[in-house]
N, C-alpha and C positions, 0 to 999 in steps of 0.2 A: 489594386483593382485594374482590370484592363482598360485601356483607353480606346475610344472609338470616335469616328466622325459623327457629329450631331447634325441631322437633317430636319428641316421644317419648312415653314412658309411664313410670308408676311401676312399678318391678319388685320392690321390696322395701320393707317398712315395718319399720324398726328399733325405733321407739318413737313417742310422740306429737309428737316434735320433729324426728326424723331419718328421711329417706326416701332411697332410691336410685332414680335414673332411668337409662334406657338410652341416654344421650347423654353423650359425654365429649370429651376433647381432640381426637380425630379429627373431631369434628363442630363444632369451633370454640368449645367451652365453656371458660371461664376462671373461676378463683376470683372470687367476687363477682358473677357474672352472676345475674340474677334470672329466675325462671320462674313462670308461672301453672300451677296444677293446676286443671283444669276438667272440666265435663261438658257434652256437647253437648245443646242443647235443640232446639226446633222449627225447621223450615226457614222462613226468612223470604223472602217474595216481594215484589219491588218492584211496588206496585200501578199505577205509571205505565207501566213497561216490560213488566210481566207476566213478569219474569225472576227466577230464583232468585238470591238473594244469599248463599246458604249457610245453615248452621245457626248459631244464636246460641251463644256460649260463655258458660256460667255459671261464674264464677270461684269455686272453693272455697277457694283459699289462694294466697298468694304466698310463694315460698321463695327461698333464696339458696344458690348453689353454694359449698361450703366445702372439698371435697376432690375434685379432678378427676383422674380416671384416663383411660386411653386410650379406653375404650368405655363408661364409666359415671361417674356423679357422685353424691357424697353431698351432698344438699341439706338445709338446716335451715330451720325457721320463722324469720321475721324477728325481730330483737331488739326488745324493747319498751323505750320510753323509760321509765325509772323515776325520776321526780323525787322529791326528798326530801319528807317529809310536810309540812314547812313551806312549800316552794314549791308543793306540790299544793294546800294550803289557800289560799294566795295566788292561784294560778291559778284555782281554783274561785270565789273571791270576786270577782276581776276579771272573769271570764266572766259571772257573774251581774250585776255592776254595769253592764258595758258592753253586754251583749246582752239583758239582761232574762230570761235563761233559765239553768237550772242548767248546770254544766260538762259533765255527762253528755249532755244533750240539745243542747248547743251544737255538737256534731259532726254533728247531723242536718242534712239538706239541706232546703231549702224545697220545698214542693209546687209542681208546674207546673200551669198552667191547661190542662187537657186535656179532650177530650170523654169523658165518663164512659162512654158507650155503646161506645167503641172500646178500652177497657182490656181486655187479654187475660189479665192476671195474669202470674205468674212461675212458674218451676219450683221444686219442692222439691229442695233440694240434698241429696245423700246424703253420708255420711262418705267421706273419702279412702280409696280401695281400690287394690290391685294392679291394674294395667291402665288406671287413669285416664289421661286425656290430659294431656300437659305441653307447654307451648310457652314459648319465651323471651319475656320482656316486651318486649325490644328486639331488633332484628336483631343477629346476632353475626357476627364475621369468619368468612368461609368458610375451612375448613381445607384446602381444595384437594383 
């Protein structure tokens, strides 16, 4: 069966870790599938071809399907890795030793050399709300 990106919306917020989306087994969703919750930003136009590429998706969160029903799915925030305090101290020390930066900032990315006059800025993300867009992170099996 062909695979496709599944798109839907947040339809219920149970708490700060659990949401319900309006896509389920009949849409090819399985337990463990991951989804982005996002808001649409500005339209992007290819300056060479002068053609619209669509609207940029600003990712608010990544969630995982934990309970799939026919037409809806309970999704939850991703699990955090919780190292023991001893390994956390060791990881922090090693990160500082080998990268010259603190463990917290070692997750930061390097700045790219870009033309400063062409920076357009980014969109301010709003909190997750009912009606927000949802799409699968990867194509899912089509449910036929």
